[in-house]
N, C-alpha and C positions, 0 to 999 in steps of 0.2 A: 596336720590334715585329717579331716573327716570322713569317715569312713567311707569306704566304697559302697555303692547301691545301685543295683543291674533295673533294666526297666527291658522287658523283652517290646522285639517290634518286627511283624511277619512284613514281608520284601512282596513286591509282584511276584518272586518266582517262590510256587509252595514248598521247594525242597531247602528254600534258602530260610534261615532268621535272626537279626542281628541282636547280640544282647549289648544294650548300650549302658555303658557307665559315666557314671557324675562325675570322673575328671577322666584326662587326657591319659594314656597310653602311651603316644605314640606324637612326633612330634613332625610333621613334613616325611614322613616316612608310611610305606603301608607296606606287606607281607602278605604273601600267600603261601600256603603249607598242602601238598597234595597227600602227604604219607607223616608218617613218625620217623625217619630218616631226615626230611625234607624241615623235618621242625626243629631238627638240633640245634638253633638261635632262640628258638624261642620253649622254653619248658614248663607255659603255659600251654602252649599249642600240644606239646607233647602229651600234656597228661589228657589234653580230650581226646586225644585219639585211642585212650583205653576204651572208648566208648563204643561199641562197636558197630554204630548208625553212623558216625561221623565219618564226611567221607572230601570234604575241604576246610582247610580254618585260613578264618582272612581278620588280618588284625591293622585297622588303619585308625588313628584318630583318638576316639576316644569308643570304640567298639569293636566287639571281635562277632563276625558273623560266622555261619558253620551252615556247610551245605551237607544234607543227611543221606545216606542211600534210602532206598524205597521201606525199608523192613519196618517202619516204625512209622508214625506220626507225630508232627509236632507235640500237640496239642496233648500227648502221653509223654514226652520224653521235656518240653522245653522248663518245666518249673524244676528239673534235675540239674538241667544244664546250666540255669541260670544260677543255683545255690551254689555248684562246685565253681563256676565259676567267681562269684563274690566272696567264696572263701576262700580260692587262691590268691585274688587280690587284696585281700581283707590280712595275710597272710605274712605281705613284705617282699615276699620273692617278685626278683624282678619279670617282667613281661616278654623283656626280649635278651637275652644277652651278648648277642654277635657283637664281639670287638669292631668292627667294622661301622656301627653308628656311634663311635665314637672319636673316628676319622671327621674329616671332611667328606661331603658328599657330593659328588659334584653336578650342579646346578648349572642349566639353561634356563636363560629367561626370554621371551621376544615380546616386544610393542606391537600392539594391536591396535588400530583404530575403530571408534564405535560409529554410531548412527547419531549419538553426541557429541558434540567437536568440543565440548568441554571436557569430557572423559577422555580418558587411553585406557586400555585394559594391560597387564603385565600379565603372560598368561608362563607360568613354571612346568618342568618336566617333573613334578613334584606336588602330594597332592596336600592342599596348604589348612584347608579347613572340611569340614560335614557338616553342612547346610551354610543359611547366609549369614552376614553379617556385617551392618554397614554403622558407620562412624559420621555424626554429622562434625565433630570436634573433637577437642583433645581432649577435653572431660568424660566424654562418652567412651574415650579410648583408653581408659582406664587400665580394665584387666586386655587390652589390645598389643602387648608391647611392640609389637611392629608397626602398627598404625600408628600409634603414640608416637615413636620417632621418624615417619612419616609425616606427620602435624609438626616438625621442627623445619621443614622446609617453609620458608614462607610463602608460596603459590601453591600450596594445596589446601583445596576446601575443602573436600570429604573422602573416604576411604572407604570401600567396599569391598569386603574377603569373602570370598565362596569356592568351592572346589578347588581345584588345581589354577588361581589366578587372582590379583590384585585390581581392581578398578581402581584408579586416582580421576578426582575431579578438579580442576585447579582454576585459580580465577585469573580473567582476561588479565592479569600484568604483565604476562608473559606470553610466548607461542610455545606451540611443542615440540618442534624444531632444537628451542632452548635448552629444553628441559629433561626430556625424554630418556635420550642415553645418563642422566645422570641420576634417573630415575627407578631405571633398569639397570644400574651396575649397584646400588644401592639394595632392589629389593634379593638381586641373585646371590650377594655377598651376604646378606641377613639372611637368607635361604640355607646357603651352604656353609655356614660357621654352627646352624644347629643352632642357631636361637628360640625362644620362646615366642609361639606365632601369637595363640592365644592362649587364656592362663583357666583356669577350672572354673572361678567365679564365671564364665560367662556362660559355661554349660547347667552351672548350678543358679539359673533366672537371676542373677546380681545385677545385671546388663541390661536395661531396658531395650539397647539399640537392637539386641540380637531377635531376628525374624524367626516368629513361629510359622510351621508346616500349617497350610491348612489342613493335610489330612489327619490333624495329631488335634486339631481342636473338638472335644466331642461335644461340642454345644452349636453345630451346626447343623442345618436341619436336613434332609432327603435331597432337597433339589441343590443346595449349597454344598453336600458331598459331592452330586454329580459337578456340577459346574468345577469344584475343586478340581477332581479328576482329569477334567477335560483338559482344565490349566496344564495340570501336572504332565500330562502326554501330552499333547499337540501344540502348548504354548510356550514353556517354560524350556526347554532346551532350546529354541531358536534365541530366545531374550538370552538364557546364560552364554551364545555364541557371542553375543554385540556386549558382553559384559556387565548383562542384570540381570535382576530378578524381579516376579511378576509373584503375587499369592493374591488369593482371594479373600477380601473384608468383609464383603456382606452383599443379601441378595434382598430385595426388598420385594414381595408379593406381588404388593397393592399395585405398584407402577413396573413392575419388573423390570427394576434397575438393578442391575450387577455392579457393583462400587469393588476394584482392583488397588493393591499399595503396587506402584513402582518404585523400585530401586536401582541405586548401581548407574550403569549408564543410561537407566530409564528414565532417572527421576530429573527433569526439568527437559528431557532431549525436545528439542524441536517436531522432531518426525513422529513422537508416540503418540499424537493425539490422530495422525494418519493410520497407524498400525491399529488403536483402538477401534477406530470407527471401520476400519475398510480389512481388519483381518478378526480383530477378536469377536467382535459386536457381529458380524457377518457370518461366524462359525457359530458361535452360539446361540445363535436367532433359527442356523439351518438344522443345528442336531439337538435344541430343546424343542422343536417345534413350537412355538407362540408362548413361549414361557419367559423368553429375554426378549426386551425390545433395548434399552441402552445397555452402555457401559461406559460408567465414570473411572475417572485415573485418581487416586491420592499418588501424590507421590509420597516417597517412605523420606 
């Protein structure tokens, strides 16, 4: 396995910074430690608590997030923390030693309909992915074992994994009442048995189907950054609730046209055009004062 590297990522909370690794640290588990005693299950978190400014440590999927006390500013200490985390991970020591992680984790999954009649959302009580991952076929799912297994069901057309849910698009050969229980139980058992959901190759950019967050695209103009921020704050939460994802693709200042990428339940949804025109387009027109005229969708 290649050496761990860490990317420093600010958050909307000025007190919290994420230290994102290029490999997975946990699978379908998240941990929060508020002091060194609570961190008994994580030698890494315990080490971090020796830094006097560390208030809370969060460990999930491929990142460590740290909340600091106000005695320091992040720009004076974040490089030191990044180096400490990288050094620890590359030493080969365990991130989590809790023996409970070796046992089956009780998991519940419920099925939820979406505005797209071809897509069903399966929601777990455990985190599955930090980010958004869409797979159109089994070849694209090469580094996503759960999605790859789902494609062995003949009625599965596409798979979308994000946060704590899996959205599945079906072929019209079957109705949801015939297959939803089977899919729900498969997903529940898969997570409960602690199987790998996503592999490191996805984090390292080896799969083109992984969505790239608009906020991380350095080539965005100021207006595109503003549009992306509006989508992140006002649109993405609602779209995620319906089992989908939206991201900014581009903005044309000459035509004042915004193009967005729709994924998951949003891709090909009959109501997506209405949502774009009556919701997102109107919002951008009002909030950006004449800088946006039209919003167009690109199905992911």
